[in-house]
BAVOTOR-593753 format. One record per atom (N, C-alpha, C, CB): residue in one letter; x, y, z. Coordinates in steps of 0.02 Angstrom, whole numbers, plus 50000, padded with zeros to 5 digits. Atoms other than C-alpha are relative to their C-alpha. Glycine has a CB too. Layout:
BEGIN
AXYZ/...
//
This chain:
BEGIN
X499774999249936/X503104951847464/X500085007150015/X500614996650009/X499844992749976/X503174968047562/X500695001950002/X499755001350067/X499314997550004/X504694978047529/X500315000550066/X500025006749968/X499664999649934/X505954975947666/X499904994450048/X499795005950033/X500105005349949/X505234961247757/X500244993149971/X499224999750022/X499685006050017/X506134944747758/X499704994450036/X500715000450012/X500345005449962/X505214928547799/X500414994150015/X499424997749964/X499585005849991/X506644916247787/X500515001550052/X500344997949935/X499504998949952/X507714914447939/X500714999449978/X499904995750051/X499315000550028/X509204908947840/X500175005949963/X500084994149954/X499894993850038/X509034924147724/X500115006050047/X499425001449953/X499864994449954/X508834935747870/X500634999550035/X499485000650049/X499355000849967/X510304928547962/X500545002049951/X500104992750025/X499504998850049/X511324930147803/X500055007649991/X499854996449934/X500014992650009/X510774948147778/X500315003550062/X499245002549989/X499734996649940/X511164952747961/X500774999450002/X499704996850066/X499325000649995/X512904945347946/X500355004549947/X500194992749992/X499714995750052/X513204954447778/X500015007350015/X499654999049937/X500044993349983/X512614970747844/X500495001950057/X499305001650019/X499484999149949/X513694969248000/X500704999949974/X499934994950051/X499315000550029/X515214964347902/X500145005749959/X500104993849958/X499854994150039/X514984978547781/X500115006050043/X499465001349952/X499924993649953/X514744991347924/X500684999850033/X499415000250061/X499395000549967/X516264984848012/X500595001249954/X500054993550032/X499444999050047/X517334984147858/X500075007549982/X499884995849934/X499954993450015/X516885001847816/X500315004350051/X499385002349985/X499674996349947/X517555007447984/X500744998050015/X499604999250061/X499345002549987/X519164997747980/X500505004649971/X500084993249973/X499414996150024/X520855005647956/X500594995349999/X500155006450045/X499405004650004/X522544998747917/X500384999650067/X500495002549944/X499705000349934/X523125003248092/X499674996150054/X500085006450024/X500365003449949/X521774994948190/X499684993549978/X499505004450027/X500315006250016/X521184977348198/X499374998950042/X500494994450010/X500625000449960/X519804980148327/X499655006749994/X500154998350075/X500384994550025/X518414992248278/X499455002650058/X499644997549932/X500514997449959/X517365004048390/X499345000549964/X500205006650026/X500664999950031/X515515002148350/X499625006350029/X499604993150013/X500264993549976/X514895020348365/X499255000249987/X500375006049964/X500704998650014/X513155027748367/X499885000349922/X499785006750034/X500075000050074/X513395031648182/X499994993349965/X500535003849971/X500025007050031/X513755013748142/X499384996350020/X500614995750022/X500625003049975/X512255008348242/X499445002549952/X499855002050076/X500494996550038/X511185020548142/X500014997449927/X500145007550002/X499925002450067/X511915014047976/X499774992849995/X500715000649979/X500275007249995/X511524995848028/X499245000349997/X500254996350067/X500724999350005/X509735001248059/X499735001349934/X499785005250043/X500254997950068/X509555009547891/X500044994349951/X500405005949973/X499945005050050/X510184994247800/X499584993450023/X500784998549989/X500265006349979/X509394980347908/X499225000450019/X500424997550059/X500744999549981/X507634987247963/X499575000249941/X499845006150042/X500514999250051/X506084986047864/X499865007449986/X499364996550022/X500194993450024/X505455001547775/X499445002650051/X499724999849922/X500554998249949/X504055001247912/X500215001250069/X499514994850003/X499724999449931/X505215001748063/X500135007850013/X500714995550007/X499824993249983/X505635017748156/X500805000450008/X499615002350068/X499304999149998/X507455023348126/X500165004850056/X500255002549934/X499804995649945/X508285030648283/X500275006849974/X500534996650043/X499704994050023/X509205043748178/X499445004449973/X500564998649947/X500564995250025/X507495050248113/X499475000650049/X499684997649934/X500444998649944/X506695051948285/X499805007149995/X500314998550067/X500244993049999/X505605067348304/X500315004350058/X499244999950006/X499614996649949/X506745071548451/X499725000450070/X500125006549979/X500194999149930/X506615076948629/X499715006650010/X500594999150046/X500314993949988/X505665090648712/X500525005350017/X499504999250055/X499384996049991/X507335097548771/X500584997649960/X500215000250072/X499465002150044/X508695096948641/X500634998050037/X500165005549952/X499385002049966/X510235087248696/X500524997849947/X499864994150051/X499505002550045/X511885083048615/X499954992649994/X500675001950022/X500105007550011/X511845065448543/X500614996550030/X499934997949919/X499485004149974/X512825051548624/X500474997349948/X499724994750038/X499475002850048/X514435045148544/X499874993149986/X500725000650026/X500065007150010/X513995026848566/X499334997549992/X500304996550052/X500725002849997/X512125024748592/X499555004349954/X499705000350077/X500584996450033/X510645028348480/X499545003050046/X499614995649957/X500474996849958/X509255039048540/X499534994950039/X499605004949958/X500445005049967/X508145023848581/X500404996350051/X499704995049950/X499595003149947/X509585015648670/X500095004050063/X500664998449974/X499984995449938/X509785030848781/X499365000150037/X500165007249982/X500655000449967/X507915030448818/X499954994350041/X499475000049955/X500015006449964/X508025012548868/X500414999950065/X500274994749954/X499574999849946/X509445016048983/X499715004750057/X500695002349976/X500294995049953/X508585031049064/X499424996850037/X499765006349962/X500565003849968/X507045020349098/X500254995250048/X499584996349948/X499715004949958/X508075006349168/X500315002550065/X500504996549963/X499674997049943/X508975017749286/X499545004350043/X500575004149976/X500484995649964/X507375027049346/X499784997050064/X499395001649958/X500285002549939/X506705025849519/X499324996249991/X499905005750045/X500645003550012/X504975021149450/X500124993049979/X499575003649948/X499915006650019/X505715006249368/X500234995650055/X500444999849945/X499785003949943/X506585000049523/X499434997950045/X500505003850039/X500595001249955/X504905001449616/X499624994349972/X499525006250006/X500385005050025/X504174988649499/X500144993250034/X500104999649928/X499865006449966/X505004974849596/X499574999050060/X500724999750022/X500445001149942/X503834978149739/X499225001049981/X500215005250058/X500714998950024/X502174980049633/X499784993649971/X499945005849946/X500345006050013/X501024965549611/X499784999149928/X499434999750043/X500375001750057/X500434956949455/X499274997450020/X500404994749959/X500645003249973/X499024946049532/X500124999150075/X499824992749963/X499925001249932/X499744940049698/X500325005850033/X500394993950009/X499714995349958/X500114952849832/X500684998350021/X499615000950056/X499275001349995/X501994953949865/X500164995250052/X500385006250014/X499855004249945/X501924944850029/X499754992549990/X499695003050061/X500315006950009/X501084929149953/X500524995049980/X499445000049945/X499505005050023/X502694921949896/X500585003149957/X499654994649958/X499424997150034/X504434925149817/X500014998449927/X500634997650030/X499905002450070/X504174916149651/X499445002249951/X500044992350000/X500514997250044/X502654924749584/X500215005949964/X499405001650037/X499844994550044/X502774937749447/X499845006750038/X499594999549931/X500134993149983/X502924956149493/X500065004249938/X500475002550055/X500004995650057/X502834971149380/X500745000249962/X499775007450026/X499354999550029/X504714971249358/X500184993749960/X500505001250054/X499865005650043/X504894953349304/X499574999649938/X499934993750038/X500475000350058/X503394954849191/X500275004849948/X499265001950020/X499724995550051/X504144969949106/X500624997349965/X500175006550032/X499395003350036/X505764960349071/X499754994649952/X500524996650053/X500265005050047/X504744946249002/X499645002549943/X499574995450033/X500264996350057/X503794958048891/X500535002149952/X499635005850023/X499424997550046/X505434965248828/X500294994349961/X500605003550042/X499735005850032/X506074947848782/X499554998249943/X500094994250048/X500505002150051/X504484943448687/X499935005349944/X499304998850033/X500044994950048/X504404960148604/X500565000349952/X499945006050032/X499385000550044/X506164959448542/X499994994649953/X500604999250039/X500015005850044/X505904942248472/X499595001749939/X499714993750037/X500474998450054/X504414948148372/X500285005349957/X499345002350028/X499704994750037/X505304964448317/X500554997649956/X500245005350045/X499455003050037/X506814954548259/X499734996649940/X500404995050042/X500265004250054/X505754943148153/X499695004449948/X499494994950025/X500314995450047/X504844957648073/X500455005749978/X499385002750028/X499474994950019/X506414968248061/X499755007050016/X500184999549922/X500174993849969/X505754982148172/X500545001950045/X499354999750036/X499444997349955/X506784992648292/X499954996950070/X499965007950006/X499975003449931/X507204981248439/X500115004350061/X500544994950001/X499844995749940/X507934995048547/X499375004550013/X500685004649986/X500594996449988/X506305004948527/X499524995650044/X499685002149933/X500485004749961/X505284989648579/X500224998750069/X499944993349965/X499765001249931/X506384986448726/X499865006050048/X500744998649999/X500184994249962/X506195004348787/X499285000350020/X500175006049963/X500734999849990/X504305003348772/X499844994750048/X499594999049935/X500175005449957/X504224986648855/X500175001350074/X500344993949975/X499724998649933/X505254992449007/X499575005750031/X500785002149995/X500354994249974/X504185008249022/X499254998550002/X500145006349956/X500764999850006/X502445001548992/X499604999550064/X499784994449956/X500365001249937/X502014997149172/X500215004950055/X500104992850024/X499764995549948/X502875011749259/X499495003250039/X500395005049972/X500564996349966/X501255020549302/X499524995550040/X499605003949948/X500465004349967/X500395005349384/X500045001750075/X500164992749985/X500034999249933/X499825007749559/X500184993650036/X499355002550018/X499875006549964/X500194994449701/X499404995649993/X500175001150076/X500525005249992/X499174978949714/X499664998249935/X499475002450050/X500335002350065/X498894974549533/X499515005249974/X499624993250009/X500454995350032/X497474981849434/X499525003050051/X499604996649943/X500484997549948/X496384984049591/X500245006450025/X499914995250058/X499754993349974/X497504998049655/X499835005949950/X500784999750011/X500194994750046/X497275008049494/X499265000749993/X500294998749934/X500734999350000/X495385004049493/X499785004450052/X499664993650006/X500244995749945/X495195011549660/X500195007349994/X500274997550064/X499764993250012/X496195026949618/X499565003249944/X500775000049979/X500474997250051/X495125029349461/X499365001750028/X499884995249944/X500624998749972/X493555028249564/X500045006650043/X499774993950042/X499924994249954/X494205041149688/X500185006349962/X500554998750052/X499794994150039/X494885052349550/X499485001649943/X500714998649969/X500474999850055/X493305051149439/X499785007249983/X499394995750018/X500204993150008/X492865069549467/X500585004849992/X499595002150057/X499394996350006/X494685074849451/X500454998149948/X500344999950058/X499625002250057/X495255068049283/X500154992750000/X500625003749997/X499945007350002/X495235049649328/X500804997950014/X499734997349926/X499285003349992/X496745037949345/X500044994449948/X500144996850078/X499855005350051/X497425027149202/X500744998649993/X499725002049932/X499285001649989/X499065018049215/X500465002349941/X500084992350010/X499594997850056/X499655022149037/X500145007750003/X499654998249933/X499914992849995/X499315040649066/X500465001550057/X499345003550010/X499534998849945/X500205039349234/X500714998249982/X499794996150060/X499275001350025/X501725030949150/X500265006149960/X500034993349950/X499764993550034/X501835046449032/X500135005650053/X499455002649947/X499894994749952/X501625057949179/X500644998650041/X499395000850047/X499375001649970/X503075049149265/X500565001749963/X500044993550014/X499404998250038/X504315050549125/X500005007449978/X500054995549937/X499994993350021/X503755068349085/X500015004950058/X499435001349958/X500124995149946/X503435076049256/X500344997850066/X499245000950011/X499815002249928/X503805065549413/X500704997750010/X499574994550023/X499265001849996/X505495057849378/X500405006249990/X500204994749946/X499604994050008/X506815071349401/X500694997949999/X499875005150054/X499315002150003/X508535067849340/X500465005749972/X500054993649957/X499614994550024/X509105084849276/X499835006750031/X499925000449928/X500174993949968/X509225102249353/X499655004649953/X500605003150029/X500304995850049/X508575109649193/X499274998649979/X500414999849943/X500685001950021/X506935100849167/X499734994050043/X500004998149924/X500315005549968/X505705088549240/X499984993949952/X499325001950023/X500065005550041/X505565071049178/X500654997149975/X499595001649948/X499425003350026/X506745059549086/X500205002749932/X499874992649994/X499864997250063/X506685069248925/X500104994849946/X500595004450006/X499935005450048/X506355054248819/X499785001949927/X499594994050024/X500184998050072/X506115054448627/X499215000249995/X500324994649945/X500674999250016/X504445058648555/X499664993049989/X499955004549938/X500275006450013/X504175040948492/X499894995650062/X500434996649954/X500085003949941/X504405032748662/X499385002850041/X500665000050042/X500564996749964/X503255045448747/X499344998949967/X500125007350006/X500655000950038/X501945044148611/X499754992750007/X500105001949921/X500195007049998/X501955025048616/X499794998050067/X500534995749978/X500225001549934/X501765024748803/X499265001450009/X500415003850049/X500684997349986/X500095033848795/X499494997449951/X499995007749997/X500505002050052/X499315027948629/X499904992750004/X500235001949928/X500175007449996/X498435011648663/X499354998849969/X499984997350074/X500665001350024/X496585012548631/X499735006549963/X499534997950058/X500314994650036/X495765023448499/X499285001150026/X500004998649924/X499664994150028/X495075036348493/X500475003950051/X499465004849975/X499504996549959/X496555046548556/X499715007050021/X500705000849960/X500304994049982/X495515059948640/X500145001850075/X499254999649985/X499844998049931/X495975069848796/X500685004149999/X500064993650048/X499434995849995/X497315081748854/X500644996449994/X499995003550063/X499365003850000/X498635067948866/X500244999249930/X499934993250033/X499825001650077/X498615065748671/X500135006449963/X499394996249960/X499984993750042/X498675084148624/X500655001049969/X499835006150040/X499334998850021/X500565084548603/X500264994849950/X500455000150060/X499745005750036/X500635068148507/X499584998349939/X500054994250045/X500325001150064/X499665070648347/X499474994250003/X500534998449946/X500555004849987/X498065061748399/X499714996449940/X499445003550033/X500255002950059/X497565058948220/X500424994549972/X499905005249952/X499495005250025/X499085047748193/X499934993850041/X500755002650003/X499945006649963/X499135029348240/X500684999050025/X499814993949957/X499335002049972/X500535021448342/X500454996449949/X499904995450060/X499545003950042/X502075014248257/X499924992850013/X500735002050011/X500035007549997/X502234995548229/X500334997750064/X500344996749938/X499675001949939/X503444994348377/X499555000650059/X500625004250010/X500454999149949/X502145000848494/X499454994849998/X499735006749996/X500525005350011/X500854988848424/X500254992950020/X499775000049924/X499675006249982/X502074974248447/X500034999750074/X500714999549969/X499935000049924/X502374979048632/X499314998450031/X500275007150027/X500655001149971/X500504979448665/X499824992249998/X499465004349960/X500115007050011/X500314961448597/X500484995950042/X500064998449926/X499575003849958/X501864955548687/X499825000550074/X500705002249990/X500274999649930/X501164962248851/X499454994650010/X499695007450014/X500535005149994/X499624951448824/X500244992650004/X499535000749940/X499735006750005/X500594936248776/X500354998050069/X500524999649939/X499585001049936/X501714938148934/X499514999250054/X500505006250017/X500345000849936/X500364940649062/X499514994349996/X499655006350020/X500425006150003/X499144927248995/X500404994050017/X499684999249931/X499595006449992/X500544914148989/X500234999850074/X500654999849948/X499694999949932/X501334919349157/X499514999750057/X500405006250010/X500555000449948/X499704921349248/X499804992550007/X499355004649978/X500095007549997/X499384903049200/X500464996550043/X500074997049935/X499485003049964/X501054898349267/X499935001250076/X500645002449975/X500074997849929/X500764907949432/X499394996450032/X499905008050005/X500605003049975/X499024900549449/X500104992650014/X499445001049953/X499795007049991/X499714883049426/X500494998850063/X500374997749934/X499565000249941/X501104886049553/X499655001350064/X500555004949994/X500354999049939/X499904892649681/X499494994550017/X499675006549998/X500475005549988/X498754877749663/X499285002249985/X500064997550072/X500674997650014/X497244889149617/X499734997249936/X499995007549998/X500185003550058/X497214880549447/X500414993249997/X500125004549937/X499675006150008/X497684862749402/X499964997749925/X499714994850047/X499965002850070/X497994852249241/X499284998749978/X500464993149996/X500715001750021/X496154846349241/X499635006049978/X499604996850057/X500314993450018/X495534864649242/X500245002349934/X500165005450053/X499694997350061/X496744869849107/X499834996549935/X500714999950007/X500185003850053/X496214855848997/X499375002549960/X499924993450024/X500584996950034/X494634866148958/X500235004549946/X499565004050050/X499754994650043/X495724878448860/X500344997249941/X500465004550037/X499775003150063/X496044874348677/X500765001949992/X499565002649936/X499314998250013/X497664884148670/X500484996950048/X500085007350003/X499565003749953/X498354875348828/X500094993049975/X499714999950070/X499905006850027/X498004858548749/X500454999849943/X499374997149980/X499504999950058/X498914863348594/X500695001150020/X499835005349951/X499334999049972/X500374870148696/X500254993750033/X499995005850051/X499795005949968/X500424854148796/X500244994649948/X499424997450043/X499805004450050/X500494843548637/X500665002249967/X499474999349950/X499384996950028/X501854855348569/X500604998350046/X499915007849994/X499465001349951/X502844853048729/X500204993049999/X499815001950068/X499845006950000/X502724834648730/X500354997249944/X499464996650009/X499665002350063/X503284832548551/X500725002150001/X499655002949936/X499304998249997/X504854841648593/X500344998250063/X500075007049990/X499705002949939/X505154834948768/X499584994450024/X500075005250056/X500395006049986/X504424817448767/X500004997350074/X500264994749955/X499995002949931/X504964813248945/X499815004850049/X500654997350019/X500214995449953/X504304828949027/X499374998350037/X499935006049969/X500625001249961/X503054826949169/X499985004450061/X499954992550022/X500074996049940/X502384835949322/X500145007349987/X500454997450053/X499834993050004/X503044853349352/X500455001549940/X500345002150063/X499594998350059/X504344851849215/X499535000449934/X500584994449992/X500424999950054/X502974848049092/X499575006949999/X499554993650004/X500364993349995/X501994863449153/X500455005549979/X499745001550072/X499534994750029/X503544874349122/X500054999649927/X500704999550029/X499915000950072/X503784867248950/X499315002149964/X500214992349985/X500634998250032/X501914869948914/X499905007649997/X499434996850037/X500074992749995/X501964887948967/X500495003149948/X500165002750075/X499524997450053/X503504890648854/X499714998949934/X500714996650004/X500315001550064/X502554882148710/X499445005149988/X499734992649997/X500564995150004/X501064893748749/X500255006949972/X499685001150072/X499714993750022/X502184908548720/X500244999349926/X500615002150048/X499745001450065/X503024900748568/X499444999649943/X500404993550003/X500565000750047/X501374896448481/X499665006849985/X499494995250028/X500264993450011/X500694914348507/X500465004449965/X499825003050062/X499494995450027/X502304923348454/X500024997549923/X500764999450041/X499955002550068/X502434912248296/X499425002249958/X500064992649999/X500624998450033/X500644915048248/X499985007749985/X499384997950044/X500014993250007/X500754933648277/X500455002449947/X500145003050062/X499514997750051/X502314935848174/X499714998549927/X500724996250010/X500235001650067/X501564926548023/X499385003549977/X499894993049994/X500634996250013/X499864933948037/X500125007649987/X499524999250061/X499844992750011/X500624951848053/X500315000749931/X500515002850056/X499714999250067/X501654948847898/X499484999649945/X500534994749987/X500505000650049/X500104943747802/X499595006650003/X499564993550012/X500354994149994/X499194958847868/X500365006149964/X499895001450072/X499624994750027/X500594970247815/X500024999649921/X500704999850031/X500015000950071/X500704963047639/X499285001649970/X500224992749983/X500684998950026/X498794964147619/X499825007250006/X499484995650036/X500224993249988/X498664981947685/X500235005049952/X500195002050064/X499734994850048/X499734990247554/X500435005250029/X499465003449966/X499584995149968/X500754999847683/X500724998849971/X499974999350081/X499335000150023/X502465004247619/X500495004150037/X500015002049933/X499574995249965/X503155016747741/X499755001150072/X500025006849962/X500234998149933/X503055022547919/X499405004950000/X500585002950037/X500534995450010/X501955036247862/X499374996549985/X500165004649946/X500565003850015/X500755023447792/X499734996650060/X500144995349949/X500225003649939/X500735014147957/X499645004950048/X500624996750037/X500314994549958/X500305030248054/X499345002049971/X500475006450005/X500634998050030/X498905033847932/X499474994850004/X500115001949931/X500495005449995/X498115016647954/X499565000350057/X500334993850002/X500534999049949/X496545016848058/X499964994250046/X499325001049968/X500015005349958/X496764999748135/X500684997250015/X499584995149972/X499395002949985/X498064989448216/X500234995049938/X499924996350069/X499745004050051/X499194980648086/X500344993850030/X500465004049958/X499695005849962/X499944968648217/X499414996150030/X500535002650060/X500545004049971/X498824954448268/X500084992649983/X499325002649975/X500025007550010/X498454935648279/X499604998649939/X499694996250062/X500445002950052/X497664924748145/X499314999550036/X500294992549972/X500725000949973/X495744923048163/X499994994850049/X499474998249943/X500065006349960/X495944905548237/X500345001350070/X500354993649961/X499644998849937/X497224910748364/X499705005650041/X500725001549986/X500344994649968/X496314926648409/X499384996650043/X499745005649943/X500505003149969/X494814915848462/X500264996150059/X499664995949954/X499695004349947/X495924904148562/X500275004550056/X500584995549969/X499724995149948/X496784918948649/X499425002850040/X500415006249966/X500574997549969/X495094926448691/X499734995150050/X499505001849949/X500255005249957/X494524909948766/X500474999350062/X499934993349960/X499535000449943/X496094909148872/X499905005950051/X500745000149974/X500114994449955/X495784926748938/X499344999050041/X499965006749959/X500675000749966/X493944922848979/X500094994150057/X499394998149943/X499895005649953/X494494906349066/X500395003050063/X500444993949964/X499654997649949/X495784915649171/X499555005050045/X500615003149973/X500414995649959/X494484928749224/X499474995950040/X499665005349956/X500505004049967/X493204915549269/X500264995650052/X499634996149953/X499735004749952/X494324903349356/X500585002050044/X500204994449966/X499404998049964/X495854913249421/X499855006950032/X500635000249952/X500054993349976/X495584932049435/X499435000950049/X499935004749944/X500574999349954/X493914929749524/X499974994150051/X499345000249958/X499935004749947/X494484915349631/X499945003050068/X500634996549993/X500174996749941/X493954918249809/X500655002850037/X499614995250043/X499424998449967/X495734918649870/X500355006449969/X500444993950000/X499744994050036/X496254931349737/X499555006150020/X500004998849918/X500484994449982/X494654941849781/X500155002250072/X499224997749993/X499804998049934/X495194941849960/X500625004750002/X500144993950040/X499434995250007/X496884949649915/X499775006549969/X500574997149958/X500214994050029/X496004961949805/X499585004250050/X499634998549937/X500404996149949/X494804966749948/X500455003450050/X499514995450038/X499564997349955/X496224969050063/X500395006449967/X500494994450023/X499674994750035/X497084979949934/X499585006149990/X500234997749936/X500484994450007/X495564990449907/X499945003950064/X499294997349979/X500034996649936/X495424994050091/X500655004550014/X499914994650056/X499374996349988/X497254999750098/X499985006449959/X500634995649982/X499974994350047/X497155011049946/X499505005350019/X499864997649928/X500514995149984/X495515018849988/X500135003650068/X499334996650000/X499844997349931/X496025021050173/X500545005449998/X500244994350045/X499404995250005/X497655029750125/X499755006549969/X500624997049955/X500234993850040/X496785041450001/X499565004550042/X499604997849936/X500454995949958/X495435046450124/X500405003950052/X499464995650035/X499594997149942/X496665049650266/X500415006049976/X500484994650032/X499564994350027/X497845060150157/X499565005649975/X500484997649940/X500444994850024/X496385069750085/X499755003850059/X499414997149961/X500264996449940/X495745073950262/X500565004150032/X499714995050052/X499414996549972/X497505079450315/X500555000249956/X500224997050061/X499434999750052/X498625084850170/X500665001050028/X499895005549951/X499354999449975/X499985088850290/X500384993750010/X499975003450060/X499655006549999/X500325070650301/X500394997949939/X499524994950012/X499595001250062/X500975071150123/X500695002250009/X499715003449940/X499364997350003/X502815072550097/X500035006249967/X500444995649971/X499924992950028/X503445090050049/X499905000249925/X500725002950016/X500024999850072/X503635086049863/X499264999549975/X500444994449971/X500695000650018/X501805080349854/X499575005650021/X499744994050027/X500354994449979/X501195094949949/X500115005749947/X500235002050071/X499854995250055/X502045105749809/X499584998349939/X500774999949981/X500435002350059/X501145095649677/X499235001950016/X500084991649987/X500674998849978/X499515098249773/X499865007849985/X499934998150081/X500114992650005/X499775117249768/X500015001849927/X500555004150039/X499974998350075/X500135117149580/X499484996349961/X500694998349970/X500445003550042/X498965103849515/X499364996850036/X500394994649967/X500575002649962/X497675100049654/X500154994350048/X499504997849954/X499855005249950/X497645088849807/X499844993249973/X499615001250064/X500145006650028/X496785074249720/X500544997049962/X499435000249958/X499485002450047/X498105072749586/X500644998750040/X500135005449941/X499375001249959/X499525074149716/X499924993550041/X500155006350050/X500085006649962/X498795059949822/X500024994649955/X499374999550039/X499945005450048/X498575049349667/X500704998749979/X499595001449940/X499285001250019/X500345052249616/X500384996350056/X500375007049986/X499645003149940/X500955047649794/X499854992850007/X499805003550066/X500165006949991/X499965031849808/X500224995549942/X499304999350010/X499855004250059/X500255026149626/X500784998350000/X499785003849931/X499315001349997/X502115027149662/X500204994550051/X500345006350016/X499825004749946/X502075015549812/X500074993049976/X499505000350056/X499995007150007/X502564997449815/X499464997450046/X500704996850015/X500475003449955/X501424984849893/X500195000550076/X499954992549979/X499704999949932/X502544984150048/X499935006850031/X500734998049998/X500004993449972/X502675002750069/X499265002550012/X500395004849953/X500704997749988/X500805005350049/X499734996650064/X499534998349937/X500225003349938/X500464992450187/X500365003450056/X500154992250000/X499664996649949/X501775000950292/X499685006650015/X500705000749982/X500294993449988/X501005018350269/X499284999250031/X499985004349933/X500665001449976/X499265011350301/X500044998750079/X499694993649961/X499925002149927/X499845003650471/X500205006450036/X500574993950011/X499724994049963/X500795019850514/X499445005350014/X500605003349957/X500484994849996/X499345031750475/X499294997650028/X499935002949930/X500655001749980/X497785021350515/X499994994950056/X499634997749942/X499995004749941/X498405008850648/X500585002350044/X500094992249977/X499454997549951/X499505019450766/X500164995550057/X499815006750030/X499785004549941/X500455010050892/X500294993249975/X499374998550049/X499765006550032/X500844995450771/X500595001449954/X499434996549958/X499434998550045/X502145004450666/X500455005150027/X499765002149935/X499484995349977/X503745013850695/X499965006349959/X500714996949996/X499964993950038/X503885032050647/X500695001049968/X499835005950044/X499294998950030/X505715029150597/X499924998849923/X500584994550034/X500035000950072/X505985030650405/X500234993049980/X500435005349965/
//
């Protein structure tokens, strides 16, 4: 068995309780019966409880601007909180997953998706004894750079930016936390730790380009970053199915074509024999997540044991992802993705929403390019420093669906919108 990894839930639970008890006992005094759990105690718990492959917050490579450490929170907990309180994170409530925001109140948006990714990633990290706080920070930050209107908004920006560095949402997320969010008079960005910034941008090898220069492009991502990548896929596959069923664009008959859905339905019925209708759909979606998470944890554990990695340095030196599904589950997951693309993402009603979004984003970009004085002063400053195209991309990428539609009406359909802020 790989050193530091525990496969038994009972043993893991006992270890967790022992570590917590030992840590608290070491902090007790004869005068106090209630103990303050400080940053140092959190760091001590990490050293005792995490796998040798996990990232310890006390051993972070630090921040671009050195800061005094917090008395209560670890470095990754501080990062999570900064992301959670950022303007970019709040905007995710108005950014689409698949359905444009005015399609209904119950469909996923980037904010709810990020929270769901966080829950899944933490569950995986806990099972593998990786750093849950780092996973949570990464999950909350992973979609910050998305443009409005789902992937189509980013696709349009990338086309329009092709000769000017392109547009890619992971790179934009890094740009947001390093440049565009301003929370301190002394520096731009959120001043997050190296590990969070590195993990935001490192997704697909090879890591070539200016965005990677400061992040040791010869090194692979930590396991926590790999976990969040897979948690993202598990979340959006499962919840896009749920949204498609809710909308009526897919039904049970269509879903029966998908092997993983049939397995999930059997799993749900075995645990909830009386479930039917929409309740059964909810239970099946939950089982879809459970089956993928369980397989990922066990397959990853097998990968780690077979790979010979023994340290974080070994993980970074490895040329391929160490986190992944079993061969059988990977085939099933690929089938589910292909099915969603064929039957949902290219459904004519979704295509109509995408077409509408394309018109709005392209129209805004062209209008702002023709008359840069329409940009807010902050983005005029970015244009002076980094070029007009990049400033326009930053401005549009930061918009919610609703705000983009409002700006389009204001600038391209005068007489139908108010000039009031």
